[in-house]
DOKOLSE-811860 format. One line per 10 residues: number of its first residue (from 1); their letters; for each residue x, y, z of C-alpha. Coordinates in Angstrom, 2 decimals, padded with zeros to 5 digits, always signed. Last residue first. Example, Ala and Ser with C-alpha at 12.3 -4.5 7.8 and 13.67 -1.06 7.14 Angstrom:
% DOKOLSE-811860
2 = SA = +013.67 -001.06 +007.14; +012.30 -004.50 +007.80;
This chain:
% DOKOLSE-811860
582 = EFDEKHHKFA = -005.92 +041.75 +001.96; -008.59 +038.85 +002.68; -011.83 +040.81 +002.38; -010.45 +042.17 -001.22; -010.18 +038.79 -002.23; -014.02 +038.37 -002.53; -014.97 +036.53 -005.66; -011.75 +034.37 -005.63; -012.59 +033.64 -002.22; -016.04 +032.56 -003.00;
572 = VYADMMAAVC = -014.77 +030.46 -005.98; -012.17 +028.63 -003.66; -014.73 +027.76 -000.97; -016.84 +026.16 -003.55; -013.91 +024.24 -004.94; -013.20 +022.81 -001.47; -016.87 +021.89 -001.13; -016.63 +020.11 -004.30; -013.19 +018.39 -002.85; -014.86 +017.55 +000.38;
562 = DIKAENRRKT = -017.98 +015.73 -001.63; -015.84 +013.50 -003.35; -017.01 +010.01 -001.91; -016.07 +007.01 -003.67; -018.64 +004.68 -002.01; -020.90 +005.68 -005.13; -018.66 +004.87 -007.95; -016.25 +006.45 -010.38; -016.67 +010.03 -009.23; -017.54 +013.33 -010.80;
552 = LKRNANTDEM = -016.54 +016.73 -011.23; -016.49 +018.84 -013.90; -014.41 +019.95 -016.80; -014.64 +021.92 -019.73; -013.17 +020.44 -022.76; -015.48 +022.13 -025.39; -017.02 +018.78 -026.19; -017.56 +018.15 -022.37; -014.93 +016.56 -020.10; -015.24 +014.49 -017.13;
542 = TVTNGMCFSM = -013.34 +014.67 -014.15; -012.80 +011.83 -011.58; -012.21 +012.59 -007.65; -011.73 +009.68 -005.46; -008.24 +010.30 -004.37; -008.71 +013.89 -003.62; -011.76 +012.41 -001.51; -009.73 +010.42 +000.40; -006.95 +012.57 +000.89; -009.22 +015.10 +002.52;
532 = IAEDFILERK = -010.91 +012.40 +004.84; -007.56 +011.54 +005.73; -006.53 +015.17 +007.12; -003.43 +017.12 +006.89; -004.23 +019.62 +004.12; -001.86 +022.07 +002.74; -003.03 +022.89 -001.11; +000.21 +024.43 -002.02; +001.64 +020.93 -003.16; +002.80 +022.31 -006.22;
522 = EAFKKLEGLP = +000.66 +020.05 -008.50; -002.01 +020.63 -005.94; -001.92 +024.51 -006.65; -002.06 +024.08 -010.22; -005.08 +021.44 -009.85; -006.90 +024.00 -007.95; -006.61 +026.43 -010.66; -008.00 +023.96 -013.42; -010.74 +022.93 -010.70; -011.72 +026.81 -010.41;
512 = VSETRAGQIV = -011.80 +027.10 -014.32; -013.18 +023.98 -015.19; -016.25 +024.57 -012.70; -018.62 +027.03 -014.31; -018.79 +025.60 -017.62; -018.33 +021.90 -016.71; -021.58 +021.96 -014.39; -022.51 +022.83 -010.94; -023.68 +026.24 -010.20; -021.56 +027.98 -007.20;
502 = TEIAYPGYDR = -023.74 +030.44 -005.36; -021.69 +032.78 -003.57; -022.27 +034.62 +000.01; -019.81 +037.64 +000.44; -022.59 +039.83 +002.03; -026.08 +038.49 +003.03; -025.66 +038.79 +007.11; -024.18 +036.65 +009.71; -027.25 +035.17 +011.69; -030.15 +035.89 +009.15;
492 = EWKAVFEKAN = -027.68 +034.97 +006.04; -026.44 +031.67 +007.75; -030.45 +030.86 +008.27; -030.93 +031.48 +004.85; -028.29 +029.49 +003.48; -029.12 +026.50 +005.60; -032.70 +026.38 +004.57; -032.15 +027.16 +000.81; -029.07 +024.20 +000.47; -031.17 +021.43 -000.99;
482 = FPDFGFSRVD = -028.92 +021.68 -004.17; -027.49 +025.48 -004.25; -023.83 +024.21 -004.22; -022.39 +026.59 -001.87; -019.66 +029.35 -001.47; -018.98 +031.44 +001.72; -016.91 +034.27 +002.59; -014.91 +035.92 +005.14; -015.27 +033.19 +007.85; -012.88 +034.17 +010.64;
472 = YEREEIHKEL = -012.22 +030.62 +012.20; -012.02 +030.96 +016.14; -011.45 +027.28 +016.52; -014.25 +026.88 +019.14; -016.52 +029.48 +017.28; -015.90 +027.52 +013.84; -016.83 +024.05 +015.54; -019.99 +025.40 +017.53; -021.24 +027.02 +014.41; -020.89 +023.66 +012.60;
462 = DDYVTGAVDL = -022.76 +021.78 +015.37; -025.39 +024.37 +015.33; -025.98 +024.15 +011.79; -025.88 +020.28 +011.77; -028.25 +020.01 +014.37; -030.71 +022.38 +012.52; -030.42 +023.49 +008.94; -028.99 +020.51 +007.71; -031.09 +018.30 +009.77; -029.57 +014.89 +008.35;
452 = VTGPMVILTG = -032.04 +012.04 +007.81; -031.89 +008.67 +009.08; -031.40 +009.32 +013.22; -028.31 +010.28 +015.04; -025.92 +012.67 +013.55; -021.99 +010.97 +012.95; -019.39 +013.95 +012.47; -016.57 +012.96 +010.09; -013.44 +015.04 +010.46; -012.57 +014.09 +014.30;
442 = EQIFEDYKSR = -009.33 +012.04 +013.54; -011.67 +009.12 +014.97; -014.68 +009.96 +012.80; -012.38 +009.96 +009.86; -010.73 +006.38 +010.90; -013.92 +004.95 +011.51; -015.13 +005.81 +007.79; -012.26 +003.91 +006.67; -013.00 +001.18 +008.59; -016.49 +000.96 +007.65;
432 = ISAHLKDLTY = -015.42 +000.69 +003.87; -014.33 -002.77 +004.08; -017.39 -003.60 +006.81; -019.80 -002.66 +004.21; -021.85 +000.63 +005.56; -025.26 +000.10 +006.54; -024.95 +001.42 +010.22; -022.96 +004.65 +009.06; -025.81 +005.57 +006.83; -028.15 +004.97 +009.93;
422 = QTIYARTKIG = -026.25 +006.97 +011.94; -026.32 +009.91 +009.77; -023.53 +011.59 +008.06; -021.71 +014.86 +008.65; -018.30 +016.40 +006.95; -015.81 +018.93 +008.79; -012.77 +019.89 +006.56; -009.61 +021.86 +006.90; -007.21 +023.46 +004.16; -004.67 +025.65 +004.20;
412 = FSGDALPFLF = -003.84 +027.47 +000.91; -000.84 +028.63 -000.80; +000.50 +031.88 -001.77; +003.62 +032.24 +000.56; +001.23 +034.56 +003.10; -001.60 +031.92 +003.34; -005.11 +031.90 +001.94; -007.28 +029.70 +004.27; -009.63 +027.40 +002.66; -012.53 +025.88 +005.09;
402 = TFACFDDGQS = -014.51 +022.75 +003.71; -018.10 +021.95 +004.66; -019.42 +018.44 +003.40; -022.65 +016.77 +004.12; -020.93 +013.58 +003.07; -022.81 +011.04 +000.65; -025.53 +008.55 +001.49; -028.57 +010.00 -000.71; -027.31 +013.46 -001.89; -025.34 +015.23 +000.60;
392 = LDLGMACGME = -024.80 +019.18 +000.64; -021.52 +020.74 -000.53; -020.67 +023.81 +001.50; -017.58 +025.98 +000.93; -015.97 +028.45 +003.78; -013.52 +031.05 +002.81; -011.11 +031.51 +005.61; -009.62 +034.22 +007.85; -007.07 +032.97 +010.60; -008.34 +032.38 +014.25;
382 = WFDRKRHPLT = -006.73 +029.05 +014.75; -005.14 +027.73 +011.31; -003.61 +024.34 +012.47; -001.15 +022.19 +010.82; -000.05 +018.78 +010.80; +002.50 +017.72 +008.32; +000.97 +017.51 +004.79; -001.53 +014.67 +003.71; -000.77 +012.79 +000.11; -003.56 +013.33 -002.36;
372 = EEYTFYYTYG = -001.11 +015.29 -004.73; +001.51 +012.42 -004.88; -001.40 +009.91 -005.81; -002.21 +012.35 -008.75; -005.22 +014.26 -008.79; -008.01 +014.12 -011.40; -008.60 +010.79 -011.63; -008.95 +009.31 -015.30; -009.90 +006.08 -014.88; -008.17 +002.81 -015.13;
362 = EMPIGFRKAL = -005.78 +004.35 -012.49; -002.42 +005.55 -012.15; +000.64 +005.50 -009.67; +003.87 +005.57 -011.51; +005.67 +002.27 -011.08; +007.36 +002.23 -014.59; +006.06 -001.13 -016.45; +002.97 -001.81 -014.57; +001.49 +001.95 -013.54; +002.68 +003.79 -016.48;
352 = IDNRAHPVNE = +001.93 +000.89 -018.76; -001.74 +000.26 -017.26; -002.22 +004.25 -017.43; -001.19 +004.33 -021.03; -003.48 +001.62 -022.49; -006.45 +003.22 -023.32; -004.56 +006.13 -024.88; -003.01 +003.85 -027.44; -000.34 +005.96 -029.34; +002.03 +007.00 -026.72;
342 = AREVDRQYTE = +001.50 +004.36 -024.31; +002.02 +001.99 -027.46; +005.19 +003.65 -028.10; +006.37 +003.54 -024.31; +005.29 -000.26 -024.03; +007.55 -001.28 -027.40; +010.67 +000.64 -025.69; +010.07 -001.36 -022.50; +010.08 -004.62 -024.49; +013.06 -003.78 -026.41;
332 = YSVTYGLNPQ = +015.00 -002.75 -023.21; +014.52 -006.49 -022.30; +012.60 -008.63 -019.18; +014.20 -010.67 -016.90; +017.93 -009.76 -017.19; +018.23 -006.46 -019.31; +015.92 -004.71 -016.74; +015.79 -006.42 -013.39; +016.01 -003.26 -011.48; +012.63 -002.10 -013.18;
322 = AKRWTSPDGV = +011.32 +001.31 -011.96; +014.63 +002.84 -011.12; +015.74 +000.60 -013.90; +014.04 +002.94 -016.67; +016.20 +006.02 -015.74; +018.55 +005.52 -018.78; +015.88 +004.81 -021.08; +014.49 +008.39 -021.02; +011.03 +008.96 -022.37; +009.35 +007.55 -019.23;
312 = EKVDDLRYYF = +011.29 +010.14 -017.23; +009.10 +012.92 -017.52; +006.37 +010.62 -015.47; +008.59 +011.65 -012.58; +010.54 +009.76 -009.97; +010.16 +006.56 -011.66; +009.41 +003.59 -009.45; +010.79 +000.92 -007.22; +009.53 +000.33 -003.65; +011.82 -001.66 -001.95;
302 = ISTHPDQYEG = +010.68 -002.11 +001.94; +011.87 -004.41 +004.76; +009.42 -003.99 +007.95; +010.88 -005.45 +011.23; +013.05 -002.41 +011.99; +009.56 -000.24 +012.24; +010.42 +003.38 +013.39; +008.03 +006.12 +012.94; +008.26 +009.43 +010.69; +011.32 +008.09 +009.55;
292 = RLIKLLELKI = +010.42 +009.10 +005.57; +010.61 +005.31 +004.64; +008.32 +004.46 +007.48; +006.05 +006.85 +006.76; +006.01 +005.94 +003.20; +005.31 +002.45 +004.15; +002.06 +003.60 +006.01; +000.89 +005.64 +003.03; +001.41 +002.54 +000.70; -000.41 +000.22 +003.04;
282 = NDGAGNRVLG = -003.55 +002.50 +002.79; -003.26 +002.57 -001.13; -002.98 -001.09 -001.04; -006.28 -001.35 +001.17; -008.39 +000.62 -001.80; -008.27 +004.28 -002.02; -007.34 +004.01 -005.64; -007.36 +001.06 -007.92; -004.77 +000.97 -010.79; -001.92 -000.82 -009.19;
272 = ESSVALILYD = +001.85 -000.70 -008.87; +003.60 -003.88 -009.39; +003.31 -006.28 -006.40; +004.99 -008.36 -003.81; +004.05 -008.85 -000.03; +006.38 -011.52 +001.54; +005.12 -012.25 +004.88; +007.46 -014.00 +007.40; +006.68 -015.73 +010.66; +009.46 -015.86 +012.90;
262 = DVKSAGQEIA = +007.86 -017.26 +016.13; +004.18 -017.87 +015.19; +001.26 -016.10 +016.74; +002.19 -013.30 +014.35; +001.17 -015.35 +011.57; -002.69 -015.46 +013.12; -003.34 -011.77 +012.89; -000.51 -011.32 +009.99; -002.86 -013.03 +007.49; -005.78 -010.44 +008.47;
252 = GIVDERIDGS = -003.26 -007.45 +008.03; -002.11 -008.66 +004.57; -005.87 -009.11 +003.57; -006.38 -005.43 +004.40; -009.93 -005.45 +002.71; -011.00 -003.00 -000.16; -009.22 -004.90 -002.50; -009.71 -003.91 -006.23; -007.05 -006.30 -007.51; -003.61 -004.80 -008.62;
242 = LWEDVTNIKT = -001.88 -003.48 -005.16; -001.76 -006.58 -003.61; -000.02 -008.49 -006.60; +001.40 -011.73 -005.10; +000.88 -012.32 -001.21; +003.32 -014.68 -000.07; +003.04 -016.11 +003.50; +005.22 -018.22 +005.81; +004.83 -019.07 +009.18; +000.82 -019.72 +009.27;
232 = RLSQLKNITM = -001.04 -019.31 +012.16; -004.21 -019.53 +010.17; -006.51 -017.10 +011.77; -007.60 -014.78 +008.89; -006.90 -015.86 +005.37; -009.96 -017.21 +003.80; -012.47 -014.98 +005.57; -010.24 -012.06 +004.52; -010.34 -012.80 +001.04; -007.49 -013.30 -001.49;
222 = PRIELVSNTL = -008.02 -016.87 -002.17; -005.64 -019.61 -000.81; -003.37 -021.63 -002.23; -001.41 -024.21 -000.03; +001.96 -024.75 +001.01; +002.21 -027.89 +003.41; +004.13 -029.61 +006.32; +004.03 -033.06 +007.77; +007.81 -032.69 +008.31; +008.66 -036.15 +006.07;
212 = FNEIGKKTPS = +005.50 -035.65 +004.31; +006.41 -032.30 +002.73; +003.21 -031.40 +000.61; +002.82 -028.86 -002.10; -000.84 -027.87 -002.63; -003.54 -029.39 -000.83; -004.83 -031.64 -004.06; -001.06 -032.80 -004.07; +002.33 -031.74 -005.38; +005.11 -033.73 -003.86;
202 = LQPRNAKATP = +007.99 -033.82 -001.34; +008.04 -037.21 +000.70; +007.98 -039.05 -002.38; +006.31 -042.72 -001.65; +008.02 -045.85 -000.90; +007.80 -045.58 +002.85; +004.32 -044.85 +002.68; +003.37 -048.11 +001.12; +001.56 -049.95 +004.00; -000.81 -046.54 +004.51;
192 = STNQLSGQTL = -001.40 -046.41 +001.00; +000.11 -043.60 -001.22; +002.45 -045.71 -003.07; +001.31 -044.42 -006.97; +003.43 -041.63 -006.54; +006.31 -043.37 -006.50; +009.39 -043.28 -004.76; +012.32 -040.79 -004.53; +011.60 -037.05 -004.41; +012.96 -036.04 -000.93;
182 = FSFLPGPHRS = +016.54 -037.51 -001.89; +016.33 -036.14 -005.50; +015.33 -032.76 -003.68; +018.10 -032.85 -001.47; +020.85 -033.61 -003.89; +019.71 -031.21 -006.43; +018.01 -031.52 -009.91; +014.91 -032.90 -008.72; +013.25 -032.58 -012.07; +009.50 -032.97 -011.13;
172 = IATAFPSMVE = +010.33 -031.11 -007.58; +011.90 -028.14 -009.74; +008.84 -027.99 -011.91; +006.52 -028.12 -008.82; +008.34 -025.11 -007.23; +008.66 -023.36 -010.61; +004.80 -023.52 -010.99; +003.60 -022.90 -007.22; +004.05 -018.86 -007.01; +002.29 -019.05 -010.89;
162 = EALKMTPATT = -000.57 -020.64 -009.02; -001.54 -017.58 -006.92; -001.71 -015.81 -010.39; -004.50 -018.37 -011.50; -006.35 -018.36 -008.14; -007.08 -014.48 -008.81; -006.06 -011.37 -006.38; -003.09 -013.52 -005.29; -002.39 -015.83 -002.25; +000.17 -018.12 -000.91;
152 = IQHTTSTDIT = +000.34 -020.07 +002.00; +002.71 -022.11 +004.53; +001.94 -024.49 +007.32; +004.12 -026.76 +009.19; +007.57 -024.72 +009.37; +009.63 -025.81 +012.25; +011.34 -028.30 +010.19; +012.80 -025.34 +008.15; +014.77 -026.55 +004.99; +011.87 -028.42 +002.75;
142 = LFYAQFLTMY = +008.91 -026.29 +003.05; +011.36 -023.01 +004.05; +013.24 -022.86 +000.94; +010.45 -023.91 -001.31; +008.31 -021.04 -000.17; +011.42 -018.72 -000.07; +012.09 -019.60 -003.64; +008.56 -019.41 -004.72; +008.40 -015.81 -003.54; +011.18 -014.78 -005.90;
132 = LSKAAGRGVI = +009.96 -016.45 -008.80; +006.67 -014.94 -008.61; +008.40 -011.69 -008.36; +010.48 -012.26 -012.08; +011.07 -008.58 -012.32; +008.61 -008.37 -015.59; +006.16 -005.94 -014.25; +007.60 -003.19 -012.03; +008.54 -003.38 -008.76; +006.66 -002.97 -005.36;
122 = LYQKNVLRRR = +008.50 -005.08 -003.12; +006.95 -005.08 +000.64; +008.97 -007.35 +003.38; +007.38 -008.41 +006.54; +008.95 -010.42 +009.28; +012.41 -008.68 +009.43; +014.62 -009.07 +012.87; +015.00 -012.89 +012.77; +014.67 -013.89 +016.39; +017.80 -015.56 +018.66;
112 = VRKREFHGSE = +016.56 -016.35 +022.29; +018.46 -015.44 +025.10; +016.72 -017.20 +028.20; +014.48 -016.96 +031.43; +013.46 -020.25 +032.69; +010.26 -021.85 +033.39; +009.61 -025.27 +034.95; +008.93 -028.60 +034.00; +006.67 -031.15 +035.86; +008.05 -034.48 +036.26;
102 = GREGPVYVSR = +008.75 -036.70 +033.39; +012.31 -037.76 +034.28; +013.95 -034.79 +032.93; +011.46 -032.28 +033.58; +010.40 -029.77 +030.73; +011.92 -026.70 +030.13; +009.46 -023.71 +029.50; +011.11 -020.55 +027.99; +010.56 -016.94 +029.50; +012.29 -014.65 +026.94;
92 = DEFYWWGLVQ = +015.10 -012.47 +026.92; +015.42 -011.09 +023.25; +018.14 -011.51 +020.62; +018.48 -009.97 +017.22; +018.90 -010.84 +013.67; +019.60 -009.52 +009.79; +020.67 -011.88 +007.02; +017.32 -013.61 +006.27; +014.93 -010.85 +005.27; +017.48 -008.21 +004.40;
82 = EAWLKFTDLL = +019.60 -010.60 +002.64; +016.71 -011.97 +000.57; +016.19 -008.38 -000.98; +019.62 -007.82 -001.95; +020.16 -011.56 -003.32; +017.01 -011.51 -005.44; +018.30 -008.10 -006.87; +021.76 -009.50 -007.55; +020.04 -012.28 -009.57; +020.34 -016.02 -008.47;
72 = HLQEGDTLTM = +021.43 -018.44 -011.24; +018.87 -021.15 -012.02; +019.37 -024.05 -014.17; +017.01 -024.29 -016.84; +013.84 -026.44 -016.33; +011.41 -024.07 -018.20; +009.96 -022.52 -014.91; +013.48 -021.87 -013.78; +015.27 -024.34 -011.50; +015.73 -024.94 -007.91;
62 = ERECFRIFGD = +017.98 -027.31 -005.95; +021.36 -026.25 -006.34; +020.97 -022.55 -007.22; +018.25 -021.64 -004.48; +019.72 -023.93 -001.77; +023.11 -022.14 -002.15; +021.51 -018.88 -001.87; +019.68 -019.36 +001.00; +022.66 -021.03 +002.67; +024.54 -017.63 +001.52;
52 = IAQDDYYYRR = +022.11 -015.59 +003.60; +022.05 -017.39 +006.86; +025.81 -017.96 +006.53; +026.27 -014.22 +006.54; +024.59 -013.53 +009.68; +024.07 -009.90 +010.46; +023.32 -008.90 +014.03; +021.19 -006.07 +015.54; +021.49 -004.15 +018.61; +024.63 -002.42 +017.09;
42 = DDVLRDIRNM = +022.93 -000.18 +015.30; +024.93 +001.10 +012.62; +024.13 -001.44 +010.00; +020.54 -000.82 +010.47; +021.22 +003.05 +010.32; +022.65 +002.29 +006.50; +019.50 +000.28 +005.92; +017.12 +002.86 +006.71; +019.24 +005.38 +004.46; +018.77 +002.35 +001.72;
32 = EMEIEHCVPI = +015.35 +002.55 +002.35; +015.25 +006.24 +001.66; +017.29 +005.88 -001.40; +014.86 +003.11 -002.56; +012.02 +005.64 -002.26; +013.78 +008.53 -004.10; +014.47 +006.48 -007.04; +017.46 +004.61 -007.96; +020.00 +004.74 -010.66; +022.82 +001.95 -010.83;
22 = EGSLVRRRFA = +026.07 +002.86 -012.27; +026.32 +006.23 -010.67; +029.45 +005.08 -008.63; +026.95 +005.75 -005.27; +024.61 +003.26 -006.87; +027.14 +000.47 -007.65; +028.59 +000.96 -004.18; +025.29 +000.64 -002.46; +024.55 -002.76 -004.42; +027.94 -004.11 -003.32;
12 = EYYQPTATNS = +027.23 -003.34 +000.18; +023.67 -004.60 +000.10; +025.10 -007.79 -001.06; +027.94 -007.90 +001.60; +025.90 -007.09 +004.63; +028.39 -004.93 +006.67; +029.96 -006.78 +009.97; +029.61 -005.20 +013.43; +026.74 -006.90 +014.88; +028.34 -010.10 +013.93;
2 = LM = +026.74 -013.70 +013.39; +029.15 -015.81 +010.96;
């Protein structure tokens, strides 16, 4: 029954179990519960219990598990599906009404019912039967919704994408329910035009899975933009969007075409990934903004399961935070074995922490955790004393300046200004160009004409103007000596030689300041609000020498870390001249 006062039944049952302490949840799920509570109180939105119950009946009558066993829908599946199918709203639209006798029609204003949620993101530990969840939606819409003509599923590999098809194909072959029994009558051999009446109306084909009764198809697509954009697909499932090294926003590409279709749906489901600064990380930043209430998006459902702290890995009572289906689709014993393996097999640790427990990790030893790279709220540091760090570019790197502002509470404000040439920008691949465009728009990346940066000329002049406009009081200056001779000489002529520090690169000189900056980052005492610094911190990898001293490095060429290097230079200069900041 459609109602704007009803309480969603499966969410309410989940909520009671959370409040009683029966189900532990992470902070991200708590924030989503707050969003749902506000949704329940908003009289603009209507809850339809029949829509979600109809979906459940279809799944349990028609579908099977991959091995052919009877399907009983998990409570988590009901909770997730309820958010997608249970909520509706009305909007006034101009609708074309054709003439009754063939004459020209006309437009009328009508109230049209629309499904509220058109995107759902699930981030949940490995073993949650995520593929089965997506399968159920694909099967439901391919057979129940006659307006659906084109559906797709995609994943980093075609093998992964095929897993979404597998339970559906199994259910078709076994046709346990009355609907599938009807749709699969006939012979697969009867495919000639004269024998169409005797062929199955629902069957796997070369295209994917087709419903000949409604002339609709579910197909597999590779996870690349050129294969996903402009498709006008109504139902879309995206598997493991955090797991592949995907630099392109494939979900955005799908939505560009899908948004032209009424009540389109995108289900994006994944375990935590091992790739930093890809499209997945960008999406997570947006999702966290929605969860925190920084902007409102009632059309997006978010269930982000993870441990709140890596220390919880050793406590089995917390594991359901990351894996809500623990004990059903995956055993406690399996998790215990993985914990033991993570403790004893270093190369497997990151994968287990990410995939089982939802803790963002990387295939390499990245220096800053994902949480430490999240930007803070906007702040300005006008007219404040600061230390300036300089890291000059090598090849197509940034020429980076970082300003470090000691604050009264012991933390440090961070601002950056970086430079590249137009030539470098033009050479960028489209997947990384969008990231650079973001930096340019926020005003932290300055593009200079030509092919080579004139560091002691145009760059110097622009930086000087920038400092004057913001009235920064630069009290010390640290720099990496590589190619910096002319810039430093000019700075000395203009501002004097005092409080200028050469910061030699190497593990012996970098290890101590890096360690101290890491402690500030852990306590969220590096106060930055710029995407370029988040990007560089997320790319930062450290290498250790035989004495366990660390030095900065990066995983690949496009993974810039220059703003972090400049921050370290600024910090060294600050430490050597603390008295100037008292």
